N, C-alpha and C positions, 0 to 999 in steps of 0.2 A: 855565176855572177859573184862579184867580191862585195859589193854594196848591199845591205840586207834589205830583203824586199818588204813590202808594205802587204800584208796578209790581210784580207777581210775573211771572216767566217761566220757561219750561222749553224748553231747547234741547238736542237730543241730537245727539251726533257732531260732526264738524270742520265741516261744511257749515252745519250749524244754528248752531253758535257764531259763524262767520262772518257769518251773515244776521243774528243777534241783536245782535252786535257794531254792525253798521250801524244797526240799528233804534235801539240806545241812543244812537248818536250824534244822531240826529234828536231823541230824547226829551230828551236833555240840552241841545240847542239850543234847544228850547221851554221846559223847565223845568231850569235848570242844576242845581238841588238835587233833582232827581228820586231817590227811593230805589227801588232795584230789587233782587230777591232771588228765591231758588228754585233752579233746577238749571241750571248754565252752565259754559261752558269758559273757557280763558284769554283769549281776546279780548273776552269779557263782563267778566271780572274785571279786566282792564286799564282798564275804563271804569266801575270802581267797583261792579261787581255783586257781591252778597253771594251766594256758591255754597254753599248747604247741602249740595248733593251736586254732584259733578263731573258733566259732560255725558257722559263716556264710559260711565257706569254704564247709559246707555239704549242703547248701541250693540248691536244685534241683527242677525244675517244671515239672510236667508231669509224664508219665509212661515209654516211651521208647526213644522217639527222643531227648529230651532235656538231658536226662541221658546219652546216648551214649557220647554226646559233651564232657561230663567231666568225663566220667567213668575211664579214666585212671589217671587222677589227684587223684581221689576218692581211687582208687586202691592202689596208691603209698602211700597215707597218712594212710590208714588201715593197710597196710603191715608194714609200718615204726612204726606206734603206736603198733601194736602187738608185733613186736619184741622187741620193747623198754619195754613193760609191762611183758614180758617173760624172759628178761635178766637184764638189769640194774635197772630198776624200778618196780619190781614184786610187785603187790598189794594183799592185802588179800581178796579183793572183786572187781569185775568191775560191774558197774552198766550203762547199756544202756539206754539212756532217749530217748524214743520215736526212730525215724530215723531207721525203722526195716531193710530197704535194706542196711544201713551200718553196723548197730550193731549186727544183728543176726549172720552174718558170723564171725565177730570178737569174738562174745561171744562164738561161737563154738569152735574156735581155742584155746582161752583162757582156756575154759572148759576141753578140752582134754588134756590139760598140767596141770590140777590140779588146776585151780583158779576158785573160786567160782563166779557164774554169776547170776545177777539179771537184769531183764528187767522191766523198770518202763513205764508204759502204754500198755495194751495187744493190739498188732496189732489187726486191725479190721477184724479179720476172721469171724465175725458175719456179715460183711456188703459185704466183697468181699474177694477174694483169700483165700478160706477155706483151699486149700492145704498147707497153710503156717503153719498149727498146727503142722505138723511133723518137719518143721525147728525148731519151738519154743521148742518142746519137746527135741530136740538134743542140742540146745544151751543153755538153760536156767535152773538154779537150782530153781529159783523161779521167779514169775511174780508179780508185784504190779499193781493191777487193779484199774482203776478210776471210772468203772461203776459197779454197784452192781450185775448185772446177769452175769459177766465176769468169777469169780472162779468156779461156778458151770459148765460152758461150759468147761472150761481147765481141771477140775476135771475128766471129762468124757473121756479126752485124757490123763490121767496119769500126769498132769502137776501142781506142787504145785503153789498155788496163794493165794493172800490176797487182799480182798477189802479194800482200804485205803481211798476212797472217791476222789472227785475231788478237787484238790488244789484251783482251782479258786472260788469254792463255799465258802471257807473261806476268800478269798481276797475281794470278792465283796459282799456288805452289801445285806442282804435280802430286806431291803427298801432303794434303792439308792435315794439320795438327788439330785433331778433334778436342783432345784434352786441354790444350792451351786456350782454344777458343772458349770451352766451357768455363775455364777460370776466369778468363777476361770478362766473360758476361756473368760471374757469380752464379753459374748454374750447378746442379748436382752433377759431379763426375761420372756417375754410374747410371742414373736414371735415364728413362726414355725422354727423348724430346722431339717435339714436332713443331717445325718452322712453318708459318703460315704468312704467304705473301700474296696479299690480294690486289697488287698493283701499286704503282706510284704516282697515278694520275687520279684527280678527284672522281671523274665519271667512272673508271674502273672500280674504285672503291664501291661507288653506287650501286653498281650492277652485281659485283663479285663477292663483296665482303660478307654480305648476309648469309648466303648458301655455305660460304667457306666456314664461317663462324658456327654456323648450324651444324655442319659436319663435326668440326671440332668439338662441339657439346656432346655429340653422340660417342667420339672417340674417347672422351673425357669420363663419360659415364661408366664405359666399359673398360677403362684403364685409368683410375682416380689418380695414381702416382705420376701420370705423364705430365711434362712441362710443356705448356703452350707458349710459344713466343712469335711475336710479330715486330719485324723492324718496320719503322715508318717515318716519314718526313714530319717535322713538326706541324706543318699545315693540315695534316691529315690525322692528327693524333687524337683529337676530340671527337671526331666523326667515328673513328674506329672504336673508341671507347664506348661512345652510345649504341653503336650497332652490336658491339660484343655483349653489353649489358642486356640488350633486347633478347640476345640468344642465349642468356644464362651464364655468361662467362665473366661478368663483372669482376670477381675475386680470382678468377683462375686463368687470366691472361697476362702475360709479361710484355709489355710494350717498350722497346728500346728505340732510341732515336738513331735512324740510320743503321750503320753496322750490318747491313745486309750480308756481307761477306763473313762477317764473324758467325752470325746466326746460322748461315748456310754450312759453315765448317763444324759448327757445334751439334747441329741436329742429327737424327737418325733418319729422319725422312721429312719431306716437305710437301705441303699442299700449295700450289703456286699457280699464278695466273700467266696465261701463254705470254710469251714475250722473250726479251733478251734474258731476264732473270732465269729462265729455265735453262740456258746455255751456262749461265754461272752455276747453276745448282748442278749440271752435268760436270763442269770442270771441278767441282768440290767432290765429285764421285758419289752424289747424294741420291738415293732412290726418291722419286718424285710422283705425284699425281698433278696432271696438268688439267686445270680447269679455266672455263672462260665462258662470260656471259655478256651479251650487249643488247642494244636495242633490236627488236625483231626485225625492222626494216634493214638495217645495217647488216644484220646476220644474214638475210636472203641474198643480199648484193654481194657480200663477200664470198659467199658459198658458190654463187653462180660464177664467180672468176678463178675459183680455186683450181689449180693444176695437179696437185698432188693429194694422195690421201691422209697425208699428215699434216698438221699444224705447228705443233711444238719443235722447236730447233734441234732438240737432242734426237728426235725422231726422224726429221728431216735428213738430218747430217748422217745418221745411221742407216737410213733408208729402210726403217723397220719400226715396228711398234715396240720400242724397247721399256717403255713407260706408258702407262694408261693416259689417254686424252678423254676427258669428259667435258664436253661443250653443250653449250646452249641448254636445251632441255634435258639432255643427258646429265648435266651438271647438278643432280639433286642432292641435298644433303646425305641421303641415305647412301647414293652410289658413291659420293665422295668419301664418305667415312669408311665404306667397306674397302675401297682401293687402298686408302691410306693404312687400315689395319692389316690388309693383305701384306704390304711392305714390312711393317712393324712385325708381324708374326714371322716373317720369312727369316730374320735375324736368328730367331732360335729354332726354327723348323726347317728352313731351307738356305743355309748359310752359302751353299754353293750357288744358288741364285743370286745371292747378294754379291759374291765374289765375281760371277761372270759379268754382271752389270757394272762393277767397279773396273773390270779389265776392258770393257768396251769403251767406257768413258775415259780411261787412261789413253787407249789408242787414239781416241777423238782429239783429246788434249793434244797428244804429241803432234798430230797432223795440223793443228792450228798454231803450233808455237814458233813464232819467228820474231826477229827484231823489228817489230812493227815500227817504231818512231823511226829508226833509221832507214828503212826501206822506203817509207813513206816520204820522208824528207828527201831522199835521193831522187825519187821519182818526180817530186815537185820541182827540185833544182834542175833536173833534165828538162822538164818542160820548159820552165823559165829561160833555159839556155838554148832552146830550139829557135 
């Protein structure tokens, strides 16, 4: 189509905003005057996206209890958005970026009324909630997949899909410059650096930050010269400072605004919450300890639907426990600190182990490296021309 399309999008949370921003780059390269609107964050807005609601309104932690607390508000937003897209602001295509609990139902409603629908990032039906494949088939005209094995899996269920690579694989260099990152952050160029990433959502920080900081305090006691650094969004920095102070780290923690990529590039190892950030750490070739903690009811429900032995993305993609996962009750401060210390000691005593991990993560990086914006925009153009 020569006339630029009207594109409606919904992206939730920081990771969705990043993915959607890169997708918009591809759409704008294809159609410089493309109009885009819906729910999005700052990266999308920098690219001319008209955000009717901010993406953080969709941020929810856990599986059931936390979701229920905000369910009514989310339902109202989704209903209002769907009505607007079907009446006054009808798009040529709707793209739901991740956030499947919110987007798939909206996509089904729009598709039933003739709006073409795309879902960017295949829901993790290969990890848990396999029954969701029926919902995907009813909701999506096309799925943009970020992992190479997903299109074949979807094709078995009659769902059209395209592998577009993982956008982060293009953003993060194959050979990160640790020294440049340390200089940019004002860190000691030679000393040990531990990055602590307790999540980007308020509820995550509430559950995860305390055991992470207690673990960091134990590491600091054993290694007084180590630098502890936390990248955090402004809205969470005060809470992070309070929790850190409670754990005895008031004067021992460096908090930076955002800059998670610089922090991961600069560190020797990271203590990190399970999620997209673990893949970022893998692409930066950094040893990590994956930890997670959530409401007990949410945990039981999630575990009942889990299909694989791994939770962290690096382990799922490598199909092996290449880095430790300490989840729920196993994520004690002592266990987390011991696992972090094991990686830090490996630099001196087991350099071959560090090199082997980096080689594995480099191979993973190369498998995910594609021209994602161009491939995604071409798939959307093909759908619109069908």
